[in-house]
Every structure is written in C-alpha cells, then in structure tokens.
N, CA and C atoms as an extended XYZ file, in Angstrom:
387
Properties=species:S:1:pos:R:3:atomname:S:1:resname:S:1:resid:I:1 pbc="F F F"
N        44.390        9.694       -7.644 N   MET     1
C        43.319        9.997       -8.595 CA  MET     1
C        41.519        9.080       -7.674 C   MET     1
N        43.208        8.175       -7.626 N   ARG     2
C        42.038        6.550       -7.523 CA  ARG     2
C        41.861        6.572       -6.183 C   ARG     2
N        42.454        7.379       -5.220 N   ILE     3
C        41.882        7.212       -3.809 CA  ILE     3
C        41.229        8.311       -3.976 C   ILE     3
N        41.226        9.576       -4.360 N   VAL     4
C        40.639        9.846       -3.637 CA  VAL     4
C        39.084        9.705       -3.972 C   VAL     4
N        39.057        9.033       -5.671 N   ASN     5
C        37.297        8.900       -6.052 CA  ASN     5
C        37.059        7.921       -4.935 C   ASN     5
N        37.804        6.677       -4.617 N   VAL     6
C        37.160        5.872       -3.799 CA  VAL     6
C        36.937        6.683       -2.579 C   VAL     6
N        37.434        7.530       -1.748 N   CYS     7
C        37.452        8.197       -0.368 CA  CYS     7
C        35.760        8.563       -0.459 C   CYS     7
N        35.561        9.743       -1.911 N   ILE     8
C        34.246       10.241       -1.951 CA  ILE     8
C        33.298        9.249       -2.222 C   ILE     8
N        33.222        8.153       -2.638 N   LEU     9
C        32.435        7.013       -2.655 CA  LEU     9
C        31.628        6.224       -1.204 C   LEU     9
N        32.997        6.564       -0.221 N   LEU    10
C        32.653        5.549        0.720 CA  LEU    10
C        31.897        6.524        1.698 C   LEU    10
N        32.795        8.084        1.676 N   ILE    11
C        31.932        9.214        2.337 CA  ILE    11
C        30.665        9.050        1.477 C   ILE    11
N        30.174        9.111        0.940 N   CYS    12
C        28.628        9.248       -0.096 CA  CYS    12
C        27.348        8.266        1.402 C   CYS    12
N        27.769        6.817        1.163 N   PHE    13
C        27.592        5.983        1.058 CA  PHE    13
C        27.461        5.805        2.541 C   PHE    13
N        28.190        6.140        3.519 N   SER    14
C        28.119        5.600        4.995 CA  SER    14
C        27.289        7.389        5.190 C   SER    14
N        27.149        8.590        4.194 N   SER    15
C        26.362        9.806        5.482 CA  SER    15
C        24.372        8.857        4.309 C   SER    15
N        24.436        7.888        3.738 N   CYS    16
C        22.681        7.653        3.262 CA  CYS    16
C        23.083        6.595        4.520 C   CYS    16
N        23.176        5.903        4.869 N   ASP    17
C        22.941        5.215        5.866 CA  ASP    17
C        22.300        5.705        7.759 C   ASP    17
N        21.482        6.535        7.974 N   GLU    18
C        20.239        7.106        8.824 CA  GLU    18
C        20.756        6.189        9.649 C   GLU    18
N        20.963        6.600       11.002 N   HIS    19
C        21.156        6.081       12.627 CA  HIS    19
C        20.031        6.675       13.487 C   HIS    19
N        19.388        6.420       14.660 N   PHE    20
C        18.152        6.554       15.440 CA  PHE    20
C        18.923        6.118       16.059 C   PHE    20
N        18.770        7.664       17.353 N   GLU    21
C        18.304        6.599       19.049 CA  GLU    21
C        17.183        6.156       19.174 C   GLU    21
N        16.381        5.372       19.865 N   LYS    22
C        15.480        5.042       20.501 CA  LYS    22
C        14.991        6.053       20.723 C   LYS    22
N        15.316        6.874       21.818 N   SER    23
C        14.284        8.219       22.031 CA  SER    23
C        14.205        8.987       20.821 C   SER    23
N        14.834        9.648       19.357 N   ASP    24
C        14.593       10.417       18.315 CA  ASP    24
C        12.952        9.671       17.658 C   ASP    24
N        12.772        8.336       17.964 N   LEU    25
C        10.951        8.055       17.359 CA  LEU    25
C        10.232        8.026       18.377 C   LEU    25
N        10.265        8.545       19.692 N   TYR    26
C         9.069        8.300       20.399 CA  TYR    26
C         8.149        9.840       19.974 C   TYR    26
N         7.300        8.996       19.790 N   GLY    27
C         5.679        9.997       19.244 CA  GLY    27
C         4.890        9.751       18.402 C   GLY    27
N         3.756       10.364       18.099 N   CYS    28
C         2.760       10.077       18.066 CA  CYS    28
C         3.047       10.294       15.633 C   CYS    28
N         2.976        9.282       15.369 N   TYR    29
C         2.792        9.047       13.687 CA  TYR    29
C         1.693        8.461       12.698 C   TYR    29
N         1.213        9.435       11.480 N   THR    30
C         0.094        9.530       11.104 CA  THR    30
C         0.439        8.339       10.022 C   THR    30
N        -0.791        8.498        8.602 N   PRO    31
C        -0.334        8.509        7.575 CA  PRO    31
C        -0.173        9.884        6.634 C   PRO    31
N         0.117        9.173        5.389 N   ILE    32
C         0.312       10.735        4.537 CA  ILE    32
C        -0.454       10.616        3.413 C   ILE    32
N        -1.236       11.267        3.443 N   GLY    33
C        -2.556       11.146        2.364 CA  GLY    33
C        -3.419       10.318        2.170 C   GLY    33
N        -3.921        9.822        3.655 N   TYR    34
C        -5.108        9.204        3.474 CA  TYR    34
C        -6.348        9.320        3.184 C   TYR    34
N        -6.892        8.903        2.743 N   LYS    35
C        -8.541        9.388        2.929 CA  LYS    35
C        -9.882        8.579        2.668 C   LYS    35
N        -9.368        7.020        3.117 N   ASN    36
C       -10.266        5.848        3.434 CA  ASN    36
C       -10.421        6.167        4.673 C   ASN    36
N        -9.263        6.396        5.903 N   ASN    37
C        -9.378        5.904        7.267 CA  ASN    37
C        -8.063        7.161        7.906 C   ASN    37
N        -8.257        6.473        8.741 N   PHE    38
C        -7.318        7.997        9.618 CA  PHE    38
C        -6.593        7.164       10.569 C   PHE    38
N        -5.060        6.991       10.454 N   ASP    39
C        -4.754        6.462       11.523 CA  ASP    39
C        -3.421        6.876       12.140 C   ASP    39
N        -3.679        6.307       13.741 N   THR    40
C        -2.100        6.402       14.354 CA  THR    40
C        -1.192        5.818       15.482 C   THR    40
N        -0.138        5.500       15.161 N   ILE    41
C         1.062        4.867       15.482 CA  ILE    41
C         1.763        5.385       16.410 C   ILE    41
N         1.962        5.132       17.955 N   ILE    42
C         2.638        6.322       19.444 CA  ILE    42
C         3.321        5.489       19.332 C   ILE    42
N         4.702        5.817       19.170 N   PHE    43
C         6.107        4.696       19.766 CA  PHE    43
C         6.442        5.601       21.329 C   PHE    43
N         6.654        4.569       22.255 N   LYS    44
C         7.097        5.038       23.196 CA  LYS    44
C         8.328        4.181       23.941 C   LYS    44
N         8.391        4.375       25.482 N   ALA    45
C         9.921        4.628       25.526 CA  ALA    45
C         9.459        2.483       25.997 C   ALA    45
N        10.655        1.766       26.676 N   LYS    46
C        10.323        0.308       27.313 CA  LYS    46
C         9.527       -0.567       25.805 C   LYS    46
N        10.087       -0.030       24.623 N   ASN    47
C         9.094       -0.553       23.168 CA  ASN    47
C         7.859       -1.006       22.638 C   ASN    47
N         7.050        0.471       23.707 N   LYS    48
C         5.562        0.336       23.612 CA  LYS    48
C         4.511        0.619       22.482 C   LYS    48
N         4.126        0.594       22.194 N   PHE    49
C         3.568        0.586       20.682 CA  PHE    49
C         1.700        1.075       20.861 C   PHE    49
N         0.930        1.821       20.675 N   ARG    50
C        -0.124        1.991       20.962 CA  ARG    50
C        -0.579        2.466       19.601 C   ARG    50
N        -1.273        1.744       18.848 N   ARG    51
C        -2.003        2.276       18.067 CA  ARG    51
C        -3.399        1.998       17.369 C   ARG    51
N        -4.275        3.228       17.022 N   ARG    52
C        -5.597        3.441       16.437 CA  ARG    52
C        -5.577        3.468       15.447 C   ARG    52
N        -7.072        2.964       14.768 N   VAL    53
C        -7.781        2.767       13.753 CA  VAL    53
C        -9.071        3.371       13.478 C   VAL    53
N        -9.151        4.387       12.789 N   TYR    54
C       -10.374        5.128       12.414 CA  TYR    54
C       -10.892        5.027       10.957 C   TYR    54
N       -12.361        4.483       10.960 N   ASP    55
C       -12.633        4.859        9.697 CA  ASP    55
C       -12.772        6.042        9.582 C   ASP    55
N       -13.638        5.839        7.999 N   LYS    56
C       -13.648        7.672        8.206 CA  LYS    56
C       -14.595        8.313        8.011 C   LYS    56
N       -15.679        7.221        8.884 N   ASN    57
C       -16.612        7.930        9.613 CA  ASN    57
C       -16.209        7.939       11.593 C   ASN    57
N       -14.966        8.519       11.193 N   LYS    58
C       -14.727        8.829       12.433 CA  LYS    58
C       -14.877        7.584       13.518 C   LYS    58
N       -15.278        6.030       13.461 N   LYS    59
C       -14.981        5.280       14.261 CA  LYS    59
C       -13.793        4.203       14.298 C   LYS    59
N       -13.776        4.227       15.807 N   LEU    60
C       -12.521        3.384       15.957 CA  LEU    60
C       -13.027        1.875       15.851 C   LEU    60
N       -12.105        1.090       14.982 N   ILE    61
C       -12.176       -0.183       14.298 CA  ILE    61
C       -11.162       -0.998       15.001 C   ILE    61
N        -9.730       -0.222       15.399 N   LEU    62
C        -8.611       -0.726       15.777 CA  LEU    62
C        -8.103       -0.305       17.097 C   LEU    62
N        -8.309       -0.711       17.937 N   ASP    63
C        -6.585       -0.308       18.949 CA  ASP    63
C        -6.623       -1.430       19.658 C   ASP    63
N        -4.840       -1.164       19.483 N   GLN    64
C        -3.964       -1.843       20.014 CA  GLN    64
C        -2.878       -1.473       20.338 C   GLN    64
N        -2.343       -2.584       21.929 N   LYS    65
C        -1.152       -2.403       22.320 CA  LYS    65
C        -0.013       -3.407       21.844 C   LYS    65
N         0.950       -2.939       21.537 N   GLY    66
C         2.181       -3.621       21.381 CA  GLY    66
C         3.274       -3.901       21.692 C   GLY    66
N         4.557       -4.751       21.058 N   ALA    67
C         5.905       -4.266       21.211 CA  ALA    67
C         6.747       -3.953       20.228 C   ALA    67
N         7.680       -2.886       19.676 N   TRP    68
C         8.644       -2.688       18.536 CA  TRP    68
C         9.484       -2.974       18.751 C   TRP    68
N        10.347       -2.966       17.945 N   VAL    69
C        12.247       -3.176       18.066 CA  VAL    69
C        12.916       -2.182       17.167 C   VAL    69
N        13.598       -1.784       17.629 N   LEU    70
C        14.510       -0.807       16.783 CA  LEU    70
C        16.067       -1.697       16.339 C   LEU    70
N        15.949       -2.086       15.079 N   LYS    71
C        16.997       -2.799       14.841 CA  LYS    71
C        18.441       -2.572       14.202 C   LYS    71
N        19.925       -1.997       14.349 N   ASP    72
C        20.798       -1.676       13.467 CA  ASP    72
C        20.551        0.061       12.943 C   ASP    72
N        20.013        0.552       14.210 N   LYS    73
C        19.549        2.256       14.931 CA  LYS    73
C        18.988        2.556       13.409 C   LYS    73
N        17.860        1.666       13.086 N   HIS    74
C        17.312        2.245       11.873 CA  HIS    74
C        16.036        1.327       11.498 C   HIS    74
N        16.364        0.324       11.192 N   THR    75
C        14.736       -0.789       11.230 CA  THR    75
C        13.877       -1.400       12.172 C   THR    75
N        12.625       -0.925       11.731 N   LEU    76
C        11.539       -1.017       12.339 CA  LEU    76
C        11.115       -2.410       12.561 C   LEU    76
N        10.587       -3.315       13.524 N   LEU    77
C         9.979       -4.875       13.083 CA  LEU    77
C         8.620       -4.630       14.548 C   LEU    77
N         7.663       -4.748       14.166 N   ILE    78
C         6.841       -5.043       14.967 CA  ILE    78
C         5.874       -6.195       13.979 C   ILE    78
N         5.716       -7.958       15.476 N   GLU    79
C         5.211       -8.950       15.316 CA  GLU    79
C         4.366       -9.024       14.646 C   GLU    79
N         2.740       -7.928       15.268 N   THR    80
C         1.418       -8.169       14.836 CA  THR    80
C         1.355       -6.857       14.499 C   THR    80
N         1.048       -6.712       13.406 N   PHE    81
C         0.394       -5.398       12.067 CA  PHE    81
C        -0.284       -5.906       11.375 C   PHE    81
N        -1.230       -4.202       11.698 N   TYR    82
C        -2.529       -4.320       10.155 CA  TYR    82
C        -1.290       -3.414        9.020 C   TYR    82
N        -1.417       -4.303        7.911 N   ARG    83
C        -0.586       -3.483        6.912 CA  ARG    83
C        -1.686       -2.726        6.121 C   ARG    83
N        -2.702       -1.003        6.924 N   ASN    84
C        -3.549       -0.287        6.062 CA  ASN    84
C        -2.856        0.156        5.190 C   ASN    84
N        -3.275        0.062        3.959 N   LEU    85
C        -3.070        0.851        2.950 CA  LEU    85
C        -4.129        1.120        2.367 C   LEU    85
N        -4.666        2.145        3.579 N   ASP    86
C        -5.740        3.166        3.132 CA  ASP    86
C        -7.585        2.979        2.556 C   ASP    86
N        -7.304        1.011        3.434 N   ASP    87
C        -8.297        0.761        3.154 CA  ASP    87
C        -9.761        0.850        3.459 C   ASP    87
N       -10.734        1.020        2.521 N   ASP    88
C       -12.289        1.361        3.520 CA  ASP    88
C       -12.468        0.579        3.739 C   ASP    88
N       -13.033        1.066        4.803 N   LEU    89
C       -13.066        0.178        6.613 CA  LEU    89
C       -14.321        0.483        6.797 C   LEU    89
N       -15.422        1.129        6.381 N   VAL    90
C       -16.822        1.534        5.822 CA  VAL    90
C       -16.832        0.302        5.582 C   VAL    90
N       -16.979       -0.049        3.760 N   ARG    91
C       -16.996       -0.969        3.359 CA  ARG    91
C       -17.079       -2.443        3.714 C   ARG    91
N       -15.388       -2.485        3.582 N   TYR    92
C       -14.727       -3.697        3.836 CA  TYR    92
C       -14.125       -3.770        6.158 C   TYR    92
N       -15.364       -3.323        6.052 N   PRO    93
C       -13.851       -3.769        8.221 CA  PRO    93
C       -13.480       -4.876        7.567 C   PRO    93
N       -13.981       -6.186        7.224 N   GLU    94
C       -12.954       -7.120        7.393 CA  GLU    94
C       -11.565       -7.038        7.127 C   GLU    94
N       -11.141       -6.232        6.460 N   LYS    95
C        -9.916       -6.218        6.446 CA  LYS    95
C        -8.832       -5.658        7.393 C   LYS    95
N        -9.586       -5.486        8.318 N   ILE    96
C        -8.426       -5.450        9.597 CA  ILE    96
C        -8.134       -6.674        9.848 C   ILE    96
N        -6.754       -6.684        9.718 N   ASP    97
C        -6.032       -8.276        9.505 CA  ASP    97
C        -4.676       -8.175       10.627 C   ASP    97
N        -4.755       -8.678       12.069 N   THR    98
C        -2.851       -7.738       12.496 CA  THR    98
C        -2.863       -8.706       12.636 C   THR    98
N        -2.490      -10.042       11.513 N   ASN    99
C        -1.859      -11.382       11.504 CA  ASN    99
C        -0.782      -10.855       11.084 C   ASN    99
N         0.030       -9.766       10.470 N   PHE   100
C         1.230       -9.413        9.587 CA  PHE   100
C         2.146       -9.223       10.462 C   PHE   100
N         3.243       -9.452       10.046 N   SER   101
C         4.692       -8.768       10.693 CA  SER   101
C         5.385       -7.888       10.245 C   SER   101
N         5.885       -6.389       11.009 N   LEU   102
C         6.556       -5.292        9.261 CA  LEU   102
C         7.877       -5.327       10.082 C   LEU   102
N         8.223       -5.690        8.650 N   SER   103
C        10.128       -4.946        8.687 CA  SER   103
C        10.468       -3.810        7.819 C   SER   103
N        10.808       -2.788        8.226 N   THR   104
C        10.850       -1.585        7.788 CA  THR   104
C        11.693       -0.911        8.210 C   THR   104
N        11.935        0.509        7.380 N   TYR   105
C        13.119        1.578        8.123 CA  TYR   105
C        12.827        2.588        7.814 C   TYR   105
N        13.483        3.906        9.258 N   PHE   106
C        12.905        5.013        9.463 CA  PHE   106
C        13.602        5.782        8.674 C   PHE   106
N        13.648        6.943        8.009 N   GLU   107
C        14.141        7.837        6.797 CA  GLU   107
C        14.424        9.156        7.604 C   GLU   107
N        14.839        9.916        7.346 N   THR   108
C        14.157       11.172        7.381 CA  THR   108
C        14.131       11.969        6.352 C   THR   108
N        13.068       11.834        5.745 N   VAL   109
C        12.090       13.543        4.527 CA  VAL   109
C        11.888       14.847        4.645 C   VAL   109
N        12.864       15.818        4.476 N   ASP   110
C        12.214       16.680        4.277 CA  ASP   110
C        12.072       17.509        5.533 C   ASP   110
N        13.112       16.559        6.258 N   GLY   111
C        13.533       17.022        7.631 CA  GLY   111
C        12.589       16.171        8.582 C   GLY   111
N        11.631       15.597        8.348 N   LYS   112
C        10.711       14.760        9.063 CA  LYS   112
C        11.187       12.921        9.236 C   LYS   112
N        10.992       12.615       10.379 N   ILE   113
C        10.789       11.043       10.752 CA  ILE   113
C        10.159       10.142        9.386 C   ILE   113
N        10.004        9.923        9.073 N   GLN   114
C         9.539        8.744        8.821 CA  GLN   114
C         9.176        7.033        8.393 C   GLN   114
N         8.629        6.271        8.254 N   PHE   115
C         8.347        5.050        7.689 CA  PHE   115
C         7.297        4.400        6.984 C   PHE   115
N         7.676        3.263        6.022 N   ASP   116
C         6.423        3.240        5.273 CA  ASP   116
C         7.048        1.734        5.167 C   ASP   116
N         5.448        1.337        4.815 N   PHE   117
C         4.930       -0.144        4.518 CA  PHE   117
C         4.945       -0.396        2.875 C   PHE   117
N         3.963       -0.092        2.155 N   GLY   118
C         3.560       -0.217        0.888 CA  GLY   118
C         4.893       -1.281       -0.211 C   GLY   118
N         3.858       -1.182       -1.087 N   TYR   119
C         3.943       -2.481       -1.808 CA  TYR   119
C         5.869       -1.923       -2.421 C   TYR   119
N         6.038       -0.488       -2.973 N   PHE   120
C         6.551        0.245       -3.400 CA  PHE   120
C         7.531        1.218       -2.393 C   PHE   120
N         8.414        1.829       -2.610 N   ILE   121
C         9.019        2.311       -1.859 CA  ILE   121
C         7.537        3.841       -2.295 C   ILE   121
N         8.162        4.561       -1.143 N   GLY   122
C         7.720        5.633       -1.146 CA  GLY   122
C         6.070        6.040       -0.571 C   GLY   122
N         4.919        4.581       -0.342 N   GLU   123
C         4.556        4.442       -0.308 CA  GLU   123
C         3.780        3.617        0.825 C   GLU   123
N         2.704        4.098        1.084 N   ASN   124
C         2.014        4.164        2.575 CA  ASN   124
C         2.805        4.686        3.503 C   ASN   124
N         3.315        5.406        3.077 N   CYS   125
C         4.131        6.381        3.957 CA  CYS   125
C         3.458        7.068        5.936 C   CYS   125
N         3.824        6.349        7.313 N   PHE   126
C         3.920        7.276        8.197 CA  PHE   126
C         4.227        8.379        8.531 C   PHE   126
N         4.329        9.244        8.860 N   GLN   127
C         4.762       10.482        8.841 CA  GLN   127
C         5.069       10.829       10.747 C   GLN   127
N         5.901       11.507       11.229 N   LYS   128
C         6.423       11.444       12.623 CA  LYS   128
C         5.496       13.098       12.217 C   LYS   128
N         4.872       13.177       13.834 N   ASN   129
C         4.291       15.155       14.099 CA  ASN   129
C         5.363       15.927       15.076 C   ASN   129
C-alpha cells in the first residue's frame, strides 16, 4: 500500500511540471486586465523578442528589441526588462525603466500559455494570443 501511495505522489508531482519547446512559445503575449497601458511582447525564433508599450492614449512609449532564453523547458529569462505593473504612463512616463532582469516561468492556464512577473503569484500575467 505504501508503494502505491508513493507512486501516486510521484505521478502528481511530475505531471505538475510543464515543459515547452521554444516553438510552442513563439507568438504575441498581452497583459490580462490592464487598464492604464497596453503592452505586447512577441517571442520569435533565434531567441529574439520585440516589445511595444503604449500609454492609455495609444501613444508608443517603449519599442524594445532583445533576447530571451528558455531554461529547463519552462523558465523564461530576459536580461533587460521593464517590469510593467499596469503603470499610468500618461502621468508617470518616467516609470519606463528597462534596467530590470526577468526570471519567471511559462505555464498553461485554461488552455493558454502565460507567464507572470508581479510581486504575487497570478499577478501581472501575460497570455499568448
């Protein structure tokens, strides 16, 4: 009986760890529920990305190109990253700061690939369109 319980636990823990191929992640990601700005991140082949951030008046505030890394088939790493927490960029355009690095993970939620980078789990999520 003890062996059966251990096997069930191992299956549960191993199935919770999602793995992605890079090609699964290519595409455009947008934030869920943002009101103060609009942000798009497009992950491309050869570890390239393009990011555009617009304020709520649809003025382009950031147009960034860079590189991304997929580590362990689920961890996203970006060296220079603007941590967009749905900032009001009309009132505070100085909040655009790409001097942060990002380390987060991809996951599937309701059948869609997403990642987050807020201070709490499930906060500031970007979802693949």
